[in-house]
C-alpha positions as CSV (number, residue, x, y, z in Angstrom):
1,M,91.0,105.5,90.2
2,I,88.0,106.9,91.9
3,Q,86.8,104.8,94.9
4,S,84.0,105.0,97.3
5,L,84.1,103.6,100.8
6,T,80.6,102.9,102.0
7,N,78.7,101.3,104.8
8,A,81.0,102.5,107.5
9,R,80.9,104.5,110.8
10,V,83.1,107.4,109.7
11,L,85.1,109.5,112.2
12,T,84.9,113.0,110.7
13,P,86.4,116.2,112.2
14,A,82.8,116.9,113.4
15,G,82.4,113.5,115.0
16,W,80.9,110.1,114.0
17,R,78.7,109.8,110.9
18,D,76.9,106.7,109.8
19,D,75.2,108.3,106.8
20,L,78.2,109.3,104.6
21,A,80.4,107.5,102.1
22,V,84.0,108.6,101.5
23,L,85.0,109.4,97.9
24,L,88.6,109.0,97.0
25,D,90.4,110.1,93.8
26,G,94.0,108.8,93.7
27,E,95.9,109.9,96.8
28,R,93.2,112.3,98.1
29,I,89.8,112.4,99.7
30,V,87.4,114.1,97.3
31,D,84.5,114.5,99.6
32,L,82.1,112.9,102.1
33,L,78.8,112.3,100.5
34,P,75.5,110.5,101.0
35,P,75.6,107.1,99.2
36,S,72.8,108.2,96.9
37,D,74.8,111.2,95.6
38,P,75.2,110.9,91.7
39,R,78.9,111.4,92.0
40,M,79.2,108.0,93.6
41,R,78.1,106.2,90.5
42,A,81.5,106.6,88.7
43,A,83.4,105.2,91.7
44,Q,84.6,101.7,92.4
45,P,82.6,100.8,95.6
46,H,84.1,99.1,98.7
47,D,81.5,98.0,101.2
48,L,83.1,98.2,104.7
49,R,80.3,96.2,106.3
50,G,79.8,98.5,109.2
51,A,83.4,98.9,110.2
52,M,84.8,102.1,111.8
53,L,86.6,104.2,109.2
54,L,89.3,106.2,110.9
55,P,92.1,108.6,109.9
56,G,95.3,106.5,109.5
57,F,97.4,106.3,112.6
58,I,100.7,108.4,112.7
59,D,103.4,107.1,115.0
60,V,106.3,109.4,115.6
61,Q,108.5,106.9,117.5
62,V,109.1,103.6,115.7
63,N,112.4,101.9,116.5
64,G,111.6,98.8,114.6
65,G,109.1,96.2,113.5
66,G,108.7,93.0,111.5
67,G,111.9,91.6,113.1
68,V,114.0,94.7,112.0
69,L,115.7,97.3,114.2
70,F,116.4,100.5,112.3
71,N,119.8,100.9,114.1
72,E,120.9,97.5,112.8
73,A,119.6,98.0,109.3
74,P,119.5,101.7,108.3
75,T,118.4,100.9,104.8
76,V,115.4,101.6,102.5
77,E,114.5,97.9,102.5
78,A,114.4,97.8,106.3
79,L,112.0,100.8,106.2
80,R,109.7,99.0,103.9
81,R,109.6,96.0,106.3
82,I,109.1,98.1,109.3
83,G,106.3,100.1,107.6
84,A,104.6,97.0,106.4
85,A,104.7,95.5,109.9
86,H,103.1,98.5,111.5
87,R,100.5,99.0,108.8
88,R,98.9,95.8,109.9
89,F,98.0,97.7,113.1
90,G,96.6,100.8,111.4
91,T,99.8,102.9,111.2
92,T,99.8,104.7,107.8
93,G,102.5,107.2,108.6
94,F,105.5,106.9,110.9
95,L,108.9,108.3,111.7
96,P,111.6,105.5,111.8
97,T,113.5,106.2,115.0
98,L,117.2,105.9,115.4
99,I,118.3,105.2,119.0
100,S,121.6,106.8,120.1
101,D,124.4,105.5,117.8
102,R,127.6,106.4,116.1
103,V,127.5,109.5,113.8
104,E,128.3,107.3,110.8
105,V,125.1,105.3,111.5
106,M,123.2,108.6,111.8
107,R,124.4,109.6,108.4
108,E,123.3,106.2,107.0
109,A,119.9,106.5,108.6
110,L,119.4,110.1,107.3
111,A,120.4,109.0,103.8
112,A,118.1,105.9,103.9
113,V,115.1,108.0,104.9
114,E,115.9,110.6,102.1
115,Q,115.9,107.8,99.6
116,A,112.8,106.2,101.0
117,L,110.9,109.5,100.7
118,A,112.2,110.0,97.2
119,E,110.9,106.5,96.3
120,G,107.6,107.0,98.1
121,V,108.0,104.1,100.5
122,P,104.6,103.7,102.0
123,G,104.2,105.4,105.4
124,V,107.6,107.0,105.8
125,L,107.1,110.6,106.8
126,G,110.6,111.5,107.9
127,I,113.0,110.5,110.6
128,H,113.3,110.7,114.4
129,L,116.7,110.9,115.9
130,E,116.4,109.9,119.5
131,G,119.8,111.0,120.7
132,P,122.7,110.8,121.0
133,Y,122.6,114.3,122.6
134,L,121.2,112.9,125.8
135,A,121.9,112.9,129.6
136,P,123.8,109.9,131.1
137,A,121.7,110.2,134.3
138,R,118.5,109.5,132.3
139,K,119.9,107.2,129.6
140,G,117.3,104.5,129.9
141,V,118.4,101.7,127.6
142,H,120.5,104.0,125.4
143,D,124.2,103.4,125.4
144,A,125.9,106.4,127.1
145,K,129.1,105.8,125.2
146,Y,127.5,107.5,122.2
147,F,126.4,110.6,124.2
148,H,128.0,113.9,123.4
149,V,127.2,117.6,122.5
150,P,126.8,118.1,118.8
151,D,129.7,119.9,117.2
152,S,129.5,122.3,114.3
153,E,129.9,119.5,111.7
154,E,127.0,117.5,113.2
155,M,124.9,120.6,113.5
156,A,125.4,121.2,109.8
157,M,124.5,117.6,109.1
158,L,121.3,117.9,111.1
159,C,120.3,121.2,109.6
160,A,121.0,120.3,105.9
161,P,118.1,120.6,103.5
162,H,116.0,117.5,103.7
163,R,112.7,115.8,102.7
164,G,109.9,115.1,105.1
165,V,109.9,115.7,108.8
166,R,113.1,115.6,110.8
167,L,112.6,115.2,114.5
168,I,115.3,115.1,117.2
169,T,115.1,114.2,120.8
170,L,117.7,115.9,123.0
171,A,118.4,116.7,126.6
172,P,118.2,120.4,127.3
173,D,120.7,120.0,130.1
174,Q,123.2,118.9,127.4
175,V,122.3,121.1,124.4
176,P,122.1,124.8,125.0
177,P,119.2,127.0,124.0
178,A,121.2,128.6,121.2
179,S,121.7,125.3,119.5
180,I,118.1,124.4,119.9
181,G,117.2,127.7,118.2
182,V,119.5,126.8,115.3
183,L,117.8,123.4,114.9
184,T,114.3,124.8,114.9
185,A,115.3,127.6,112.5
186,A,116.4,124.9,110.1
187,G,112.9,123.3,110.3
188,L,113.6,120.5,112.7
189,V,111.0,119.4,115.3
190,V,112.9,119.4,118.6
191,C,111.7,117.4,121.6
192,A,113.1,117.1,125.1
193,G,113.8,113.6,126.4
194,H,116.2,111.4,128.3
195,T,117.1,114.5,130.3
196,A,118.1,115.4,133.8
197,A,117.1,119.0,133.3
198,D,115.4,121.0,136.0
199,Y,112.3,123.1,135.5
200,A,114.2,126.4,134.7
201,T,116.4,124.7,132.1
202,T,113.4,123.0,130.5
203,R,111.5,126.3,130.4
204,A,114.4,127.9,128.7
205,A,114.5,125.1,126.1
206,L,110.8,125.6,125.4
207,D,111.4,129.3,124.9
208,A,114.2,128.4,122.5
209,G,111.8,126.2,120.4
210,V,111.3,122.8,121.9
211,R,108.0,121.6,120.6
212,G,107.4,118.4,122.5
213,F,108.4,115.8,125.0
214,T,109.4,112.3,124.2
215,H,107.6,109.5,126.1
216,L,106.4,111.7,128.9
217,F,107.4,110.6,132.4
218,N,110.0,108.1,131.2
219,A,113.7,109.0,131.3
220,M,113.2,112.6,132.7
221,T,113.1,114.4,136.0
222,P,109.8,113.8,137.7
223,F,107.2,116.3,139.0
224,G,107.7,117.2,142.7
225,S,106.3,119.6,145.1
226,R,109.3,121.9,145.1
227,E,111.1,120.6,142.0
228,P,108.6,120.6,139.1
229,G,111.3,119.1,136.8
230,V,110.8,118.3,133.2
231,V,107.4,116.7,133.8
232,G,106.1,119.8,135.6
233,A,107.3,122.0,132.8
234,A,105.7,119.8,130.1
235,L,102.4,119.7,131.8
236,E,102.3,123.4,132.6
237,D,103.2,124.5,129.1
238,A,100.1,125.0,126.9
239,T,101.7,125.0,123.5
240,S,103.9,121.9,123.5
241,W,102.9,118.3,122.8
242,C,103.6,115.2,124.8
243,G,104.1,111.7,123.5
244,I,102.8,108.9,125.8
245,I,103.3,105.1,125.7
246,A,99.9,103.7,126.7
247,D,100.9,100.1,127.2
248,G,100.2,99.8,130.9
249,H,103.9,99.2,131.7
250,H,105.8,102.4,130.9
251,V,103.5,104.7,132.9
252,H,100.7,104.0,135.4
253,P,97.3,104.7,133.9
254,A,96.5,107.1,136.7
255,S,99.5,109.2,135.9
256,L,98.5,109.3,132.3
257,R,95.0,110.4,133.2
258,V,96.3,113.2,135.3
259,A,98.7,114.3,132.5
260,I,95.9,114.2,129.9
261,A,93.7,116.3,132.1
262,A,96.5,118.8,132.7
263,K,97.3,119.6,129.0
264,P,95.0,121.4,126.6
265,R,93.0,119.1,124.4
266,G,95.0,118.1,121.3
267,K,98.4,118.2,123.0
268,M,98.8,114.5,123.9
269,L,99.6,112.0,121.3
270,L,100.1,108.2,121.3
271,V,103.4,106.7,120.4
272,T,104.5,103.1,120.5
273,D,108.3,103.2,121.0
274,A,108.0,99.9,119.1
275,M,110.8,97.4,118.7
276,P,111.3,94.6,116.2
277,P,108.8,92.1,117.7
278,V,105.9,94.2,116.6
279,G,104.5,92.4,113.5
280,S,107.0,89.5,114.0
281,D,106.8,86.0,115.5
282,D,110.2,86.4,117.1
283,P,109.9,87.8,120.7
284,T,113.7,88.6,120.9
285,Y,116.0,91.2,119.4
286,V,119.5,92.5,120.0
287,L,120.1,96.0,121.3
288,N,123.5,97.3,122.1
289,G,124.9,93.8,122.0
290,E,122.3,92.5,124.5
291,T,119.5,90.1,123.7
292,I,116.1,91.5,124.8
293,L,113.2,89.2,125.4
294,V,109.6,90.3,125.3
295,K,107.7,88.7,128.2
296,D,104.1,89.4,129.1
297,G,104.2,92.3,126.6
298,I,107.2,94.0,128.2
299,C,110.5,94.6,126.5
300,Q,113.3,94.9,129.1
301,T,116.9,94.0,129.7
302,A,118.1,91.4,132.2
303,Q,118.5,94.2,134.7
304,G,114.9,95.2,134.3
305,V,115.4,98.4,132.2
306,L,112.6,99.0,129.7
307,A,113.9,98.6,126.2
308,G,111.2,100.1,124.0
309,S,107.9,98.3,123.7
310,A,106.0,95.6,121.9
311,L,103.1,98.0,121.5
312,D,101.3,98.7,118.3
313,M,99.0,101.7,117.6
314,A,95.8,99.7,117.4
315,T,96.5,98.4,120.9
316,A,97.5,101.9,122.1
317,V,94.1,103.2,120.9
318,R,92.3,100.3,122.7
319,N,94.3,100.9,125.9
320,T,93.5,104.6,125.8
321,V,89.8,103.7,125.9
322,Q,89.9,100.7,128.2
323,L,92.7,101.7,130.6
324,L,92.4,105.5,130.6
325,G,88.7,105.9,130.1
326,L,88.8,108.2,127.1
327,P,86.1,108.2,124.4
328,L,87.1,106.3,121.3
329,D,87.0,109.3,119.0
330,E,89.5,111.1,121.3
331,A,91.8,108.1,121.5
332,V,91.8,107.9,117.7
333,R,92.6,111.6,117.4
334,M,95.5,111.1,119.8
335,A,96.8,108.5,117.3
336,S,96.1,110.5,114.1
337,T,95.0,114.1,114.2
338,Y,97.2,115.3,117.0
339,P,100.4,113.6,115.8
340,A,99.8,115.2,112.4
341,E,99.4,118.6,113.9
342,F,102.6,118.1,116.1
343,L,104.6,117.3,112.9
344,G,103.3,120.3,111.0
345,L,101.2,118.1,108.7
346,G,97.8,119.0,110.1
347,A,96.6,120.5,106.8
348,S,97.1,117.3,104.8
349,H,97.1,114.3,107.2
350,G,95.2,113.0,110.2
351,R,91.6,113.8,109.2
352,I,88.9,112.3,107.0
353,A,87.9,115.5,105.1
354,A,87.9,116.8,101.5
355,G,91.4,117.5,100.3
356,Y,93.2,115.4,102.8
357,R,95.4,112.4,102.0
358,A,93.6,109.2,101.7
359,D,95.5,107.6,104.6
360,L,92.8,105.6,106.4
361,V,92.1,102.5,108.5
362,A,89.1,100.4,108.9
363,M,88.7,98.7,112.3
364,D,86.1,96.5,113.9
365,A,84.5,96.9,117.3
366,E,87.3,94.8,118.8
367,Y,90.0,97.2,117.6
368,R,91.2,94.8,114.9
369,V,92.4,96.4,111.7
370,Q,90.5,95.1,108.7
371,R,92.0,97.2,106.0
372,S,94.2,100.3,105.5
373,W,94.8,102.8,102.8
374,I,98.0,104.8,102.3
375,G,97.6,107.5,99.6
376,G,94.5,105.7,98.4
377,A,96.3,102.4,97.9
378,S,94.6,99.7,100.1
379,T,95.7,96.5,101.7
380,V,93.6,94.0,103.6
């Protein structure tokens, strides 16, 4: 079906346009045209009533949503529920994220994502394995009993042929550069996180193929005057990407502003690290046998350890504008264009341009999602 999206403020790669309609044909964007163009006549029109039309948000760190934790339900049906919950907040592409767990659960999660991709479950782009190859000293809410160095059998599991994006967060002080090189050679996106590495070890990991840093500042060695640590290596490196949780709780806004200023434009991306309460009326969930309560927007254990977040991408975009002072178009790119480029999907996702996937979101001036499209299929 050919559709036209009209009467919107469209964020194009060149900036905002108020004088163009977006023409869709099936899963793809055909073109951006003046509403008077003759090609618009054959399209089914959708009047967006002055809304902002944005590239759909891409979240590379989604632990759960809709009352579901991926670790507790590594199934295709759980992925549908998680994706539907986040789509309400503009996320049209995501990586379901498995927190450190048993190898058997990892296998189930990998199989579920393979099946979801084969079935075309809306929004699923691949999988993010956050652990279990992490550092006990920077474990955060992860259960250190699962931590270990991957053996040859696990490396083969990780490097097996697969659909979609496969991202893994590991600690460079636990996994040597040679193994990082094997993973990247097999097509995996490797991030450093939950790590006690020093600057030199992190630099070696970057040279071995580490492409990004998982939730910058959190669960990693900080930046110091004589010990640059992981944060220093991340901010110094011009080629890697950094995920940030812009919820006002994980990192002070001033620290995020400094980090954004330090990295080249396009290398910072918004993530949610979302837990089951996103898109659910239940403010509690169970992680590693402990009940977590979301209070004042913060997910944390009884001991005060942050346990993911209750953040959604629409709110992350709003916070990036209101707390960090960035222009709206840049905040949106941090939620769409830059994550797509980080995942190697920049030629097909994350932009409103001819030939790109019709993954889109319409928002009002209050950052409320009015409608979204995944592959041209819409929902209100």
